[in-house]
C-alpha positions as a printed NumPy array, in Angstrom:
array([[205.988,  37.533,  93.962],
       [205.343,  38.318,  90.342],
       [203.255,  35.139,  90.042],
       [201.247,  36.109,  93.064],
       [200.546,  39.578,  91.638],
       [199.559,  38.019,  88.264],
       [197.119,  35.64 ,  89.953],
       [195.563,  38.479,  92.011],
       [195.199,  40.617,  88.94 ],
       [193.642,  37.735,  87.068],
       [191.144,  37.127,  89.833],
       [190.178,  40.742,  89.906],
       [189.722,  40.836,  86.148],
       [187.584,  37.68 ,  86.25 ],
       [185.486,  39.215,  89.06 ],
       [185.07 ,  42.448,  87.238],
       [184.028,  40.587,  84.121],
       [181.49 ,  38.609,  86.118],
       [180.012,  41.689,  87.823],
       [180.076,  44.153,  84.959],
       [179.18 ,  41.892,  82.038],
       [178.081,  38.313,  82.843],
       [175.849,  39.099,  85.908],
       [175.46 ,  42.868,  85.683],
       [171.721,  42.86 ,  85.977],
       [171.805,  40.822,  89.182],
       [174.278,  43.107,  90.92 ],
       [172.359,  46.217,  89.756],
       [169.192,  44.813,  91.315],
       [171.08 ,  44.109,  94.529],
       [172.46 ,  47.637,  94.639],
       [169.095,  49.122,  93.938],
       [167.522,  46.984,  96.615],
       [169.863,  48.639,  99.117],
       [169.474,  52.169,  97.874],
       [166.27 ,  52.424,  95.806],
       [162.864,  52.423,  97.566],
       [159.357,  52.778,  96.328],
       [157.58 ,  55.243,  98.738],
       [154.158,  56.53 ,  99.043],
       [153.229,  60.152,  98.155],
       [150.685,  61.356, 100.688],
       [147.445,  62.838,  99.459],
       [145.532,  65.17 , 101.685],
       [141.867,  64.702, 102.529],
       [139.401,  67.15 , 100.956],
       [138.399,  70.229, 102.922],
       [134.987,  70.604, 104.422],
       [133.551,  74.142, 104.266],
       [130.374,  75.886, 105.149],
       [127.936,  77.393, 102.564],
       [130.09 ,  80.604, 102.45 ],
       [133.394,  78.788, 102.066],
       [134.441,  79.108, 105.72 ],
       [136.529,  75.973, 106.779],
       [135.165,  73.314, 109.071],
       [137.911,  70.705, 108.402],
       [141.31 ,  71.101, 106.765],
       [144.399,  68.861, 106.382],
       [147.826,  70.157, 107.434],
       [151.184,  68.506, 106.441],
       [152.998,  66.779, 109.324],
       [155.817,  64.31 , 109.691],
       [155.64 ,  60.891, 111.262],
       [158.764,  59.21 , 112.625],
       [159.485,  55.578, 111.683],
       [162.317,  53.042, 111.887],
       [163.647,  50.283, 109.724],
       [164.331,  47.314, 112.145],
       [166.702,  45.651, 109.654],
       [169.075,  48.716, 109.979],
       [168.317,  49.715, 113.543],
       [169.045,  46.245, 114.925],
       [172.773,  47.014, 114.487],
       [172.5  ,  50.333, 116.392],
       [170.444,  49.568, 119.444],
       [172.587,  51.604, 121.738],
       [171.689,  54.739, 119.733],
       [167.953,  53.862, 119.935],
       [167.959,  54.821, 123.649],
       [168.335,  58.54 , 122.778],
       [165.504,  58.315, 120.285],
       [163.181,  56.571, 122.84 ],
       [163.894,  59.292, 125.344],
       [163.007,  62.078, 122.914],
       [159.813,  60.384, 121.948],
       [158.892,  59.524, 125.531],
       [158.94 ,  55.786, 124.752],
       [160.172,  52.926, 126.925],
       [163.706,  52.121, 125.644],
       [163.511,  48.421, 126.603],
       [160.098,  47.898, 124.977],
       [161.25 ,  49.651, 121.84 ],
       [164.349,  47.512, 121.466],
       [162.26 ,  44.37 , 121.976],
       [159.876,  45.579, 119.353],
       [162.712,  46.121, 116.923],
       [164.068,  42.608, 117.601],
       [160.658,  41.036, 117.116],
       [160.144,  42.736, 113.764],
       [163.71 ,  42.339, 112.365],
       [162.294,  40.927, 109.121],
       [160.273,  44.076, 108.488],
       [161.435,  47.343, 107.007],
       [158.916,  49.793, 108.496],
       [157.554,  50.498, 112.003],
       [155.981,  53.717, 113.185],
       [157.604,  55.326, 116.231],
       [155.565,  58.484, 116.409],
       [152.579,  59.542, 114.24 ],
       [152.007,  63.183, 113.459],
       [154.964,  64.447, 115.408],
       [155.449,  68.187, 116.149],
       [157.937,  69.79 , 113.653],
       [160.405,  70.623, 116.431],
       [160.413,  67.083, 117.699],
       [160.891,  65.668, 114.236],
       [163.904,  67.886, 113.719],
       [165.465,  66.871, 117.032],
       [165.104,  63.156, 116.203],
       [166.611,  63.512, 112.764],
       [169.49 ,  65.613, 114.1  ],
       [170.611,  62.464, 116.014],
       [171.29 ,  60.735, 112.652],
       [170.513,  57.297, 113.952],
       [170.693,  54.709, 111.13 ],
       [167.249,  53.36 , 110.237],
       [165.221,  56.201, 111.755],
       [163.506,  58.417, 109.15 ],
       [160.528,  60.683, 108.515],
       [157.399,  60.217, 106.418],
       [155.275,  63.04 , 105.176],
       [151.612,  62.704, 106.136],
       [148.586,  64.938, 106.76 ],
       [146.746,  65.663, 110.033],
       [143.077,  66.702, 110.163],
       [142.412,  69.978, 111.904],
       [138.905,  71.373, 112.813],
       [138.927,  75.131, 113.161],
       [135.475,  75.307, 114.757],
       [136.324,  72.791, 117.46 ],
       [133.292,  71.789, 119.541],
       [130.894,  74.192, 117.778],
       [130.451,  71.964, 114.726],
       [131.898,  68.704, 116.096],
       [128.648,  66.7  , 115.885],
       [127.985,  67.612, 112.23 ],
       [131.453,  67.426, 110.812],
       [132.524,  64.407, 112.845],
       [136.162,  63.304, 112.691],
       [138.628,  61.007, 110.995],
       [141.103,  58.56 , 112.533],
       [144.929,  58.887, 112.465],
       [144.973,  57.171, 109.041],
       [142.543,  59.783, 107.606],
       [139.553,  57.468, 107.454],
       [136.162,  59.058, 108.334],
       [134.802,  57.806, 111.682],
       [131.733,  59.94 , 112.477],
       [129.438,  62.602, 110.998],
       [130.021,  64.062, 107.577],
       [133.61 ,  62.702, 107.577],
       [132.124,  59.201, 107.636],
       [129.107,  59.826, 105.359],
       [131.242,  61.261, 102.576],
       [134.435,  59.385, 103.255],
       [134.977,  58.238,  99.651],
       [134.465,  61.781,  98.331],
       [136.814,  63.365, 100.836],
       [139.474,  60.673, 100.872],
       [142.654,  61.268,  98.872],
       [144.442,  58.539,  96.85 ],
       [148.204,  58.35 ,  97.573],
       [150.736,  58.298,  94.773],
       [154.006,  56.351,  94.424],
       [157.555,  57.252,  93.49 ],
       [160.96 ,  55.612,  93.405],
       [163.767,  57.327,  95.392],
       [167.341,  56.857,  96.446],
       [168.019,  56.612, 100.154],
       [171.262,  57.143, 102.027],
       [172.592,  54.813, 104.755],
       [170.397,  56.59 , 107.303],
       [167.272,  55.846, 105.349],
       [166.785,  59.433, 104.197],
       [165.558,  60.05 , 100.622],
       [167.855,  62.462,  98.827],
       [166.896,  61.989,  95.159],
       [163.705,  61.164,  93.215],
       [164.266,  58.615,  90.414],
       [160.809,  58.049,  89.032],
       [157.214,  59.013,  89.727],
       [155.114,  55.948,  89.386],
       [151.722,  57.421,  90.139],
       [150.71 ,  60.999,  91.082],
       [148.812,  61.661,  94.3  ],
       [145.095,  62.625,  94.007],
       [143.894,  64.852,  96.829],
       [140.388,  64.463,  98.141],
       [137.543,  66.611,  96.857],
       [136.176,  69.76 ,  98.5  ],
       [132.803,  69.257, 100.268],
       [130.501,  72.217, 100.738],
       [127.969,  71.952, 103.533],
       [124.668,  73.711, 103.81 ],
       [125.561,  74.885, 107.308],
       [126.076,  78.6  , 107.881],
       [128.982,  79.   , 110.271],
       [127.634,  82.258, 111.653],
       [124.279,  80.642, 112.546],
       [126.08 ,  77.594, 113.885],
       [128.111,  79.69 , 116.326],
       [125.048,  81.717, 117.369],
       [122.959,  78.585, 118.02 ],
       [125.703,  76.802, 119.814],
       [126.481,  79.702, 122.103],
       [122.787,  80.199, 122.974],
       [122.066,  76.575, 123.551],
       [125.144,  76.021, 125.769],
       [124.228,  79.048, 127.898],
       [120.689,  77.748, 128.355],
       [121.817,  74.195, 129.321],
       [124.181,  75.694, 131.908],
       [121.583,  78.167, 133.174],
       [119.   ,  75.449, 133.777],
       [121.498,  72.779, 134.888],
       [120.086,  70.522, 132.1  ],
       [121.356,  67.098, 131.234],
       [121.543,  67.817, 127.49 ],
       [120.11 ,  69.848, 124.684],
       [119.674,  70.001, 120.915],
       [118.723,  72.556, 118.302],
       [118.128,  72.315, 114.554],
       [117.461,  75.1  , 112.031],
       [116.238,  74.431, 108.442],
       [115.85 ,  76.607, 105.358],
       [112.178,  76.387, 104.478],
       [112.686,  76.899, 100.769],
       [115.438,  74.335, 100.246],
       [115.286,  71.859, 103.154],
       [118.941,  72.564, 103.911],
       [120.236,  72.253, 107.434],
       [121.567,  75.776, 108.356],
       [122.536,  74.939, 111.967],
       [122.586,  71.849, 114.185],
       [124.058,  71.838, 117.718],
       [124.064,  69.604, 120.718],
       [125.063,  69.736, 124.375],
       [127.238,  68.294, 125.784],
       [129.818,  68.692, 123.029],
       [133.565,  67.933, 122.689],
       [136.577,  69.503, 121.085],
       [137.216,  67.253, 118.062],
       [140.899,  68.316, 117.969],
       [141.417,  66.682, 121.381],
       [140.896,  62.936, 121.067],
       [140.883,  62.555, 124.885],
       [137.409,  64.204, 124.87 ],
       [135.886,  61.673, 122.475],
       [133.565,  59.869, 124.903],
       [130.317,  58.26 , 123.574],
       [128.144,  60.486, 125.774],
       [129.596,  63.605, 124.101],
       [130.28 ,  62.498, 120.501],
       [126.838,  61.334, 119.382],
       [124.724,  63.794, 117.399],
       [121.633,  63.788, 119.53 ],
       [119.677,  65.912, 117.036],
       [119.81 ,  62.978, 114.633],
       [120.269,  59.831, 116.695],
       [118.258,  60.451, 119.886],
       [114.495,  60.108, 119.902],
       [111.959,  61.699, 122.342],
       [108.25 ,  62.087, 122.684],
       [107.371,  65.53 , 121.142],
       [104.552,  66.343, 123.55 ],
       [102.374,  69.317, 122.679],
       [104.521,  70.258, 119.614],
       [102.522,  67.377, 117.958],
       [ 99.251,  69.376, 118.355],
       [ 99.628,  71.609, 115.252],
       [100.199,  68.497, 113.151],
       [ 97.055,  66.851, 114.6  ],
       [ 95.071,  69.988, 113.815],
       [ 96.455,  69.935, 110.2  ],
       [ 95.074,  66.389, 109.892],
       [ 91.732,  67.554, 111.322],
       [ 91.44 ,  70.444, 108.86 ],
       [ 92.414,  68.193, 105.909],
       [ 89.753,  65.714, 106.922],
       [ 87.104,  68.341, 106.353],
       [ 85.433,  67.637, 109.705],
       [ 86.88 ,  70.682, 111.386],
       [ 87.195,  74.386, 110.648],
       [ 89.35 ,  76.886, 112.526],
       [ 86.355,  78.62 , 114.115],
       [ 84.626,  75.396, 115.337],
       [ 84.199,  75.246, 119.159],
       [ 85.553,  72.441, 121.374],
       [ 84.242,  71.959, 124.858],
       [ 87.124,  71.27 , 127.238],
       [ 85.181,  71.589, 130.575],
       [ 85.615,  70.441, 133.279],
       [ 89.351,  70.247, 132.363],
       [ 89.619,  66.473, 132.088],
       [ 88.088,  63.59 , 130.207],
       [ 88.039,  59.724, 130.352],
       [ 89.081,  57.607, 127.389],
       [ 89.092,  53.826, 127.626],
       [ 89.423,  54.009, 131.409],
       [ 92.263,  56.516, 131.302],
       [ 92.102,  60.178, 132.345],
       [ 93.389,  63.022, 130.115],
       [ 93.859,  66.343, 131.891],
       [ 94.459,  69.997, 131.22 ],
       [ 96.427,  72.41 , 133.338],
       [ 93.1  ,  73.912, 134.284],
       [ 89.468,  74.135, 132.979],
       [ 89.59 ,  76.274, 129.836],
       [ 85.864,  75.963, 128.971],
       [ 84.884,  76.366, 125.333],
       [ 87.798,  76.949, 122.92 ],
       [ 87.915,  77.38 , 119.207],
       [ 90.423,  75.135, 117.381],
       [ 93.064,  77.915, 117.483],
       [ 92.391,  78.339, 121.222],
       [ 93.225,  74.683, 121.695],
       [ 96.716,  75.391, 120.482],
       [ 96.943,  78.74 , 122.279],
       [ 96.137,  77.149, 125.637],
       [ 97.762,  73.824, 124.765],
       [ 94.68 ,  71.894, 125.808],
       [ 95.161,  68.137, 125.93 ],
       [ 91.352,  67.618, 126.294],
       [ 90.657,  69.822, 123.314],
       [ 93.156,  68.176, 120.951],
       [ 91.997,  64.686, 122.058],
       [ 88.371,  65.499, 121.183],
       [ 89.469,  66.907, 117.755],
       [ 91.521,  63.735, 117.062],
       [ 88.783,  61.293, 118.077],
       [ 86.26 ,  63.101, 115.892],
       [ 88.085,  62.216, 112.734],
       [ 88.959,  58.827, 111.181],
       [ 91.979,  57.123, 112.644],
       [ 93.425,  56.58 , 109.205],
       [ 93.313,  60.313, 108.474],
       [ 95.143,  61.135, 111.67 ],
       [ 97.785,  58.421, 111.218],
       [ 98.229,  59.199, 107.482],
       [ 99.158,  62.819, 108.198],
       [101.789,  61.794, 110.727],
       [103.183,  59.263, 108.164],
       [103.233,  61.801, 105.325],
       [105.153,  64.246, 107.468],
       [107.923,  61.707, 107.972],
       [107.29 ,  60.248, 111.426],
       [108.361,  56.619, 111.841],
       [111.029,  56.848, 109.007],
       [114.344,  58.711, 108.872],
       [114.51 ,  61.973, 106.915],
       [116.756,  60.545, 104.239],
       [119.479,  63.019, 105.052],
       [122.211,  60.375, 104.834],
       [123.622,  61.29 , 108.186],
       [125.23 ,  58.205, 109.829],
       [123.204,  56.609, 112.576],
       [120.056,  58.665, 111.925],
       [117.147,  57.271, 113.916],
       [113.667,  56.783, 112.443],
       [111.607,  57.232, 115.562],
       [108.421,  55.309, 116.162],
       [104.882,  55.574, 114.887],
       [102.706,  52.695, 116.03 ],
       [ 99.983,  51.2  , 113.955],
       [ 98.199,  50.119, 117.182],
       [ 96.746,  53.607, 117.503],
       [ 94.408,  52.831, 114.613],
       [ 92.478,  50.5  , 116.858],
       [ 92.88 ,  52.115, 120.257],
       [ 91.198,  55.478, 121.034],
       [ 93.448,  56.205, 124.03 ],
       [ 96.545,  55.732, 122.014],
       [ 95.122,  58.002, 119.283],
       [ 94.292,  60.62 , 121.821],
       [ 97.759,  60.316, 123.425],
       [ 99.505,  60.616, 120.004],
       [ 97.441,  63.76 , 119.314],
       [ 99.309,  65.559, 122.129],
       [102.678,  63.848, 121.553],
       [102.817,  60.724, 123.699],
       [103.21 ,  57.239, 122.292],
       [105.161,  58.524, 119.266],
       [108.848,  59.327, 119.192],
       [110.837,  61.66 , 116.904],
       [114.286,  63.205, 116.55 ],
       [114.776,  67.009, 116.659],
       [115.596,  66.816, 112.907],
       [112.379,  64.856, 112.142],
       [110.282,  67.386, 114.047],
       [111.871,  70.357, 112.3  ],
       [111.329,  68.526, 108.933],
       [107.633,  68.096, 109.683],
       [107.217,  71.749, 110.735],
       [108.921,  72.798, 107.523],
       [105.943,  71.475, 105.586],
       [103.62 ,  73.807, 107.549],
       [106.023,  76.654, 106.873],
       [106.247,  75.85 , 103.145],
       [102.5  ,  76.005, 102.54 ],
       [102.083,  72.214, 102.791],
       [105.123,  71.102, 100.722],
       [107.602,  68.643, 102.362],
       [111.106,  69.144, 100.934],
       [113.965,  66.645, 101.407],
       [116.462,  67.401, 104.144],
       [120.105,  68.026, 103.05 ],
       [123.397,  68.697, 104.741],
       [124.927,  69.739, 101.417],
       [124.366,  72.88 ,  99.457],
       [123.081,  72.389,  95.902],
       [125.379,  74.724,  93.934],
       [123.486,  73.907,  90.695],
       [120.529,  76.009,  91.987],
       [120.414,  79.745,  92.579],
       [120.276,  81.009,  96.101],
       [116.658,  82.144,  95.777],
       [115.59 ,  79.046,  93.844],
       [113.003,  76.87 ,  95.618],
       [113.614,  73.095,  95.831],
       [110.782,  70.877,  94.719],
       [109.039,  68.724,  97.373],
       [105.979,  66.559,  98.032],
       [102.66 ,  68.132,  98.866],
       [101.345,  66.727, 102.089],
       [ 98.625,  69.23 , 102.929],
       [ 96.747,  72.004, 101.179],
       [ 97.954,  75.599, 101.181],
       [ 94.805,  76.674, 103.027],
       [ 95.452,  74.12 , 105.815],
       [ 99.078,  75.125, 106.265],
       [ 98.303,  78.842, 106.38 ],
       [ 95.381,  78.268, 108.816],
       [ 97.588,  76.191, 111.153],
       [100.362,  79.018, 111.026],
       [ 97.698,  81.56 , 111.96 ],
       [ 96.712,  79.469, 115.054],
       [100.372,  78.911, 115.961],
       [100.89 ,  82.719, 115.973],
       [ 98.394,  82.86 , 118.828],
       [100.746,  80.532, 120.86 ],
       [103.503,  83.23 , 120.72 ],
       [101.119,  86.023, 121.614],
       [100.906,  87.537, 125.104],
       [ 98.039,  85.165, 125.899],
       [ 99.768,  82.063, 124.609],
       [102.237,  79.511, 126.226],
       [105.094,  80.587, 123.917],
       [105.212,  84.33 , 124.322],
       [108.917,  84.154, 125.191],
       [109.59 ,  82.917, 121.71 ],
       [108.641,  86.281, 120.17 ],
       [111.117,  88.093, 117.935],
       [111.03 ,  91.913, 117.758],
       [109.645,  93.234, 114.456],
       [108.917,  89.71 , 113.105],
       [105.84 ,  87.455, 113.279],
       [106.476,  84.065, 114.819],
       [104.453,  80.868, 114.664],
       [105.281,  78.049, 116.979],
       [104.31 ,  75.608, 119.635],
       [105.633,  74.788, 123.117],
       [105.899,  71.267, 124.474],
       [106.568,  69.987, 128.024],
       [106.961,  66.209, 128.32 ],
       [107.367,  63.946, 131.324],
       [110.501,  62.032, 130.649],
       [110.142,  58.335, 130.021],
       [112.267,  56.161, 132.3  ],
       [112.395,  52.485, 133.16 ],
       [109.036,  51.588, 134.585],
       [107.025,  54.528, 133.212],
       [107.058,  58.378, 133.235],
       [109.035,  60.303, 135.814],
       [106.909,  62.77 , 137.845],
       [109.679,  65.41 , 138.214],
       [111.862,  64.955, 135.156],
       [110.894,  66.766, 131.889],
       [111.771,  67.596, 128.357],
       [111.278,  71.201, 127.384],
       [110.543,  71.781, 123.699],
       [109.851,  74.586, 121.301],
       [109.244,  74.262, 117.526],
       [108.549,  77.308, 115.427],
       [109.093,  79.341, 112.256],
       [109.63 ,  83.004, 111.254],
       [108.472,  85.205, 109.681],
       [105.168,  83.56 , 110.165],
       [103.355,  84.968, 107.11 ],
       [106.086,  83.823, 104.69 ],
       [108.412,  81.65 , 106.722],
       [112.107,  81.465, 105.781],
       [113.436,  79.488, 108.774],
       [112.174,  76.645, 110.943],
       [113.82 ,  75.775, 114.277],
       [113.325,  73.147, 116.945],
       [114.854,  73.395, 120.435],
       [114.853,  70.565, 122.921],
       [116.275,  70.815, 126.421],
       [116.635,  67.481, 128.271],
       [115.765,  67.561, 131.991],
       [116.201,  71.167, 133.193],
       [116.811,  71.095, 136.939],
       [116.805,  74.683, 138.152],
       [113.121,  75.173, 138.83 ],
       [111.676,  76.08 , 135.405],
       [110.756,  73.246, 133.147],
       [107.982,  74.325, 130.824],
       [108.837,  74.56 , 127.112],
       [107.708,  78.17 , 127.066],
       [110.052,  78.989, 129.929],
       [113.164,  77.061, 128.938],
       [113.197,  76.27 , 125.15 ],
       [111.217,  79.245, 123.802],
       [113.815,  81.885, 124.772],
       [116.531,  79.949, 122.836],
       [114.364,  80.175, 119.722],
       [113.834,  83.915, 120.278],
       [117.477,  84.778, 120.732],
       [118.761,  82.626, 117.922],
       [116.041,  83.663, 115.427],
       [116.588,  87.321, 116.255],
       [120.201,  87.031, 115.268],
       [119.446,  84.867, 112.204],
       [117.075,  87.411, 110.818],
       [119.787,  90.095, 110.914],
       [122.551,  87.806, 109.575],
       [120.418,  86.622, 106.665],
       [118.998,  90.064, 105.872],
       [115.443,  88.901, 106.196],
       [113.135,  91.983, 106.098],
       [110.893,  92.609, 109.202],
       [107.165,  91.985, 108.638],
       [105.904,  93.483, 111.931],
       [106.748,  97.088, 112.849],
       [104.835,  98.709, 115.67 ],
       [103.004, 101.988, 115.28 ],
       [105.337, 103.524, 117.85 ],
       [108.35 , 102.548, 115.732],
       [106.743, 104.012, 112.656],
       [106.001, 107.261, 114.458],
       [109.555, 107.434, 115.743],
       [110.834, 106.855, 112.209],
       [108.618, 109.665, 110.887],
       [109.874, 112.088, 113.547],
       [113.48 , 111.225, 112.793],
       [112.854, 111.643, 109.073],
       [111.195, 115.085, 109.586],
       [114.099, 116.223, 111.718],
       [116.683, 115.604, 109.047],
       [117.398, 118.571, 106.795],
       [118.48 , 118.185, 103.251],
       [121.942, 119.386, 102.248],
       [120.331, 122.278, 100.363],
       [118.337, 123.385, 103.421],
       [121.244, 123.1  , 105.806],
       [123.717, 125.05 , 103.706],
       [121.683, 127.984, 102.598],
       [120.591, 126.475,  99.305],
       [124.082, 125.354,  98.282],
       [124.415, 121.737,  97.719]])
């Protein structure tokens, strides 16, 4: 018995010597492999905010539930309860664990609710653990969905600004070494290998207040007229910044079930349409720049139609003789065709090209369309005439707003931007490229004011106490085989205050189906309502106050007594 104990003691001593001295490093590595793990430190994606710091996209910490198949394979009976809590098929989950028994990590539930994560961990099933992650949340929901876009479950940008500035917004995860218990839970940090680097803040040029106002108004109009879709874009004249951009239909970006292609695309940037009569001010700008036309020159439009290369161009009625401004006021197709055909084709086409038609705006927004501007018009009078009143050329709402911004900015075309340039002061003007003379831009604006007068087609676009310059457009919708007789696009493009414009806006309503379809009936009221609110929100001073208002103000002023008068001379 003594010999047996001596042998056993000797064996133990030899084993201790082997483990503690001769092969200590090997056994330490084996122990660490069972307890030590290198885990990722999540880094949140950078926030997206509006020009005033209001959030459009933020990242909130959440837990994801995962399982280590190498440990869970020995506790499959306990996996049934986990599967039930997570609404997973128990048999399929067990099969998945068996198939991946050589792996150490499989997700069970991404971005789980905190209560659910606590319930699962309370079960204390070996191999089931939590991982800290971040979930993207969009406070504005559907209001800014098309601009901001969205990221996937792994925090990679998929659409909109999230995609365009993915590298800027994306965080870089860190790494640390931890000790885990037998259930896979980390209970002590050993070493930080690399610190996590959160994504950078991105400040957009969008004004959240204007975005909400524009969205609410556009949605109400699309519903009122039972339209297929609609878009609206507002630009800052002095900087080229996009202040608001909305579309209908929209979707709640926080609900991935609503992410259907029909709803998720930003129509204001990706969809093109023929601009119709909103092209006429640009054609007149080209005519004035050519030197062959002056604002007071007369154009004979009688008898209300004309033939060009075997094709008939018609007006709504016979307007007789019109001056150049009258052509805009009455939206005469015959008048604008005669103006276009009286100048060189190159001069007309060059103006369209300089204003950005046929190329994208350079905004950097993913999927931006460039529209079309055909060179064939240089050799075909009918195509030239058609382009003069907005057929045979296609644009996006953003492109059209960009072109109008040059008229508003006294002939200077500034680059479009979705980001605010914080290196410049708020009142500082951004440099741009001159595309027409100051005199031409101001003359065209004067003519466009007549469109919004009581005699013009855009009188419903007027804004109380402010001058407005704009142009209506009503376009037969292009379908397979030609133009539809009873399907229209209703458009209004304009600026305010007209004398010294601060804002430019384009509204496009696709296929209104409740009776009204003219741009002045459907799109112009959207401009009026949104611009009225924008003037107040941005504290832009009125430039038109009626005599009646001035008289009322004088009466109110005279009726107010000073403190000295009202209190017997005691202030």
